[in-house]
N, C-alpha and C positions, 0 to 999 in steps of 0.2 A: 447728816443728810438732809437736803432741802426738799421739802414737800410742796406742791402748789395744789390747793383747793379753790375750784371756782365755784362761785354760787349759780343758781338755777338759771340754766340758759333757755332763753325763750324765742322760740320761732326760727324762722329762717334768718332775720336779721342777728340774732345772738349766735347761731352757727356759723355764719358768714364771718364775724368778727373773730370768732375763736380761730377759724382757719386762717385768716390773716395775720393774727398777732399773736397765737400761741407759742409758736417756735421761737420767736425772737423775746418773748417775756421770759420763756425756759432759759434760753442762753443768758438772758441779763443776770438772772437770779441764780444760776448754777442750778436749776431744779433737776433732780434725780428722779422723781416720781409725781405725776399728775392725777387729781382726782377731780371730775365733774359732774355735778348735778345736771342730768339731763331729763327731768320728768316733764317739762314743758318745751322740748326741743322741737317736737313736730309743730307745724302750724296750727294756732288755734289752742290747743294743748295736748299732753300726753307725749308719749314717745313712740316712733316707729323704727323698724330695722335701718331705715334710710337715714334718719337723724342720729341714730345711734353710731351707725358707721361713719357717718360725717365727722363726729366728735372725736372718734377713735382713730379715723385716720388724720386727723388734724394734730394728734400728739397725746390724747388723753390714755392712761393706763388702765384706769377704772371709771366706770359710770355710776352714779347712783341715782336713785329714784325717790318716790313719794307718794302722795294721795293721789296724784294724777297717772302715775305710772303703768296702770293697767286700763286705762280709758282705751286705748286701742288695741283691739285684739289681734291685730297682726304682729304684736310684740311677744304674744305668749309663748310661740315657738322659740323665737329668739331668746327669750329668757331662759327656757329650758335646755338649751345648749350650753354646756358647762364651758365651752371653748370662747364663748363671749365673755370678756369681763365686766359685767353689769350685774348689780344687785339690786334687788327690791327691799322695801322693809321687812325686815325679819318678824316683827309681830303682827304679819297679815294672817289671815285665816290659813290653815294647813293646805288647803284645795289650791291655794294660788301658785301660779308658774314660777320658775326661778327658785332663787337662793338669798338668803338674807345676809352672808359674807361670803367672801372669797379671799383668798391667800395667793399672792402674786410674790415669784422670786425676782428681786431685782439686784443684779451685782454681788449674788451671795447672800443677801439679807430677804428674809421673810417679811412681807408687809400684808397685814389683813386691813380690808376696808369692810366695815359693818354698817348696815342701814337699819335705822329705826323711825318709826312714826309715833307721833304724839298723841295723846287723847283728846286734850281739851280744845273744843271748838272745831273738832275734826271729825270725820266718819266714824262710825262706832268701829273700835278696833281693840284688840287685847291689851293689857298693859304692858308698855315697853318694860319696866323694870321686871317683870317677871319671866323674860326671855334673856335680858343681858348677861346675867351672872354665868349660865350654864355655856353661852356662846364665849366667854371669856375664859372660862376654865378650859375649856375645849383647846383654844388657841393657844394659851399658855403652856398647855402640855404639848403642844407640837413645836415649842420653844420660838413661838413666834412673839418678839418683843416688842414691834412697832404695830399697834394698832389704833386704826383711825375711824372715827364714828361720826357718820353723818345722821343727825337727829334733826328729821322733818317735822317740825311741829310749830304750832300757833303762838301758844302762850310762852312768854318769856320766862315766868316763873316754872313751867315745866323743863325748860332748856336748863336753866340755871340749876334746878335740883339735880338733873341727870348729871350735869357738869361736875358738881361736887360730889355725887354718889360715885362716878367712875373716876374721881381726881386719884392718880398715882396708880392706876391698874389699866389705862389706855394712854396712850400718846397725845391723843387729841379728841375734842367733842367739838363738833362744827355744826352751828345752825343753819338750816336753810327753811325755806317755804314763805316767808313773808315778804321776800324780795327787796327789802331795805337793809343796808349794812348798818350794824350796831356799833357803839362807840365803846366796847368792852373788851376787846381783844387783849388777852391777857395769859399768864402762866400761873395756874392754881398752886395752892401750897405744896401738893405733893407731885408735881412735875408735869400735870397734863395742859396742854394749849387748849385755850377755849375762847369762844365767840359765839354770841346768842345768833347772829344772823351774819352769814358771809357775804349777803345781796344777791344782785341779779347781774346777767350778763344778756342785755337786750336792751329794746329800745328805751331812752329815758324819757321822752316826751310821751309818756303814756300813765296808765294806771296799773302799776305792776306788770308792765309788759303788753296789756289790753287797750286797744283804742279807747281814749279817755272818755269820748262822747258815749260809747257803746257801756262802759263802766256807770257812767253816771246815768244812762237810762235804766239800767237794770236796778240801781240803788233808789230812783225816783219812783219808777212805776212796780217794783217788785215782780214784773214779769220776766219769763225767760228770754234770754238775749243770747244770741250766737257771738261768742267772743271772737274777734279777730287782732291780729298783730298790725301796729302801725309800721310804715315803710319810712322810719325817721332813724338819725344817728343813734347808734348804740354805743354801750359801755361795758366794759368787762371788769367785774368787780370779784375780788376774793381775798384769800389769805396765803402768805408764805411762811412756812413752818419748818425751823430748824430742828433737827431731832437728834439725839445721842444714839446711835446704832446700836451700842454696846447694853444698855438698859431701857431703851426705849423713851427715855424722859425728853419733854420739850425744853429746848434751850431758849428759844424765841419765838414770838409770832408776829407778823407784819400784814397790816391790812394794804390791799393794793386796789389800784383803779387804772385800767386802761382804755382808751378810747380810739 
């Protein structure tokens, strides 16, 4: 089975590029299942029902989120609707709307998509290592062999540690949040596909999807700045993973970039 994972989609430009190019990319790589991180898909940041539906209509099977995922209150009811294939970090406070993982049936195969958020350099949040084991145990009891983890975290060390901790127990650990693709896509020792960060889908002439002059202003002055996304050419970054459907082990992982 070929899985496509697309890094953080940013704003209208990122959504538009996904809409234009995703179906061709899926055809080219023979993709069976697509996961997109959508936590910045609304203009500015966050996710709205409109931006989520935009990406699902474009061909995503599941959407994942992160630290900006709950910034727009209009998404709360959407997250609580179990018919919407969208997950937020599992280790958020129990009062958070939505769920931390979902299971999708695809061609007779169960595929679980699980979202976690890191602790280092992020908002105060429960330790992701305290939540992941119980979730995996539940999924394995349900005979779900393919488990994909979007680990939305700042620190490369925390992402690497999670990758090694889950090696052999999940099919892939895919880092998001820093918006810059890392050069460490690999199959770990026990068969888990791993990358520290899958990259960003949005305007490249920007500071992580934000107008560069606004990012500079905030860093120079340390004063509040309302972020905006530039209307400049975009790129779609992510990875294609081939997974053995029988045992859930990864066979290969390839980084991609589409403009």
